[in-house]
C-alpha positions in Angstrom: -38.7 135.5 -148.0 -36.8 138.4 -149.4 -38.5 138.1 -152.7 -42.0 138.5 -151.1 -41.1 140.6 -148.1 -44.2 142.7 -148.4 -46.3 139.6 -147.8 -44.8 139.2 -144.3 -45.7 142.7 -143.3 -49.0 143.5 -141.6 -49.8 146.8 -143.5 -50.7 145.9 -147.1 -53.6 146.5 -149.5 -55.6 143.4 -148.5 -56.6 142.1 -145.0 -54.9 139.4 -143.1 -56.5 136.0 -142.6 -55.6 134.8 -139.1 -56.1 131.2 -138.0 -58.5 132.5 -135.2 -60.3 135.8 -134.8 -58.3 136.7 -131.6 -54.9 135.6 -132.8 -52.4 138.3 -132.0 -51.2 140.6 -134.9 -48.0 142.5 -134.9 -48.3 146.3 -135.5 -46.5 148.0 -138.3 -43.1 148.7 -136.8 -42.9 145.4 -134.9 -43.7 143.2 -137.9 -40.5 144.6 -139.6 -38.4 144.0 -136.5 -39.7 140.5 -136.2 -39.1 139.8 -139.9 -35.5 141.1 -139.6 -35.0 138.9 -136.5 -36.2 135.8 -138.5 -33.7 136.6 -141.3 -30.9 137.2 -138.7 -31.7 133.8 -137.1 -30.9 132.1 -140.4 -27.5 133.8 -140.4 -27.0 132.9 -136.7 -27.7 129.3 -137.6 -24.2 129.1 -139.1 -22.8 129.2 -135.5 -25.7 128.4 -133.2 -27.6 125.8 -135.3 -30.3 124.4 -133.0 -31.5 127.5 -131.2 -31.4 129.6 -134.3 -33.4 127.1 -136.4 -35.9 126.6 -133.5 -36.4 130.4 -133.3 -36.8 130.6 -137.1 -39.4 127.8 -137.3 -41.3 129.1 -134.3 -41.3 132.6 -135.7 -42.4 131.4 -139.1 -45.2 129.4 -137.5 -46.3 132.6 -135.6 -46.3 134.6 -138.9 -48.2 131.9 -140.8 -50.9 131.5 -138.1 -51.3 135.3 -138.0 -52.1 135.2 -141.8 -52.8 132.1 -143.8 -52.1 134.0 -147.0 -48.4 133.8 -146.2 -48.4 130.1 -147.1 -49.3 131.0 -150.7 -46.7 133.5 -151.7 -47.0 132.5 -155.4 -50.7 133.7 -155.3 -49.7 137.1 -153.8 -46.9 137.7 -156.3 -49.0 136.8 -159.3 -51.9 139.0 -158.1 -49.5 141.9 -157.6 -48.0 141.7 -161.1 -51.3 141.1 -162.9 -53.1 144.1 -161.5 
C-alpha cells in the first residue's frame, strides 16, 4: 500500500470508478486520514489482532468499492511510469 499510496487517494489525474454511482467518496483531507488509520490498524494488529484486522479489511473493502481501479495497482504503476 505504501508503494502505491497515490492510488488510494481521491485526488489524482484520472477519475475514480465507484461500484455504484452514489457510493460515498472521501474528500481530500479525509482520504489521507483514513489511509493512515488503515496502516495504523496493521500495527495495532500486533496487540489487538481481531479488531484491528477486521477494521483493516472493512476499510480496504470501503476503499475498493469507492474505486475499482484500486484492485489493479500494477496497472496504475505501469501507466504512471510509461507516460
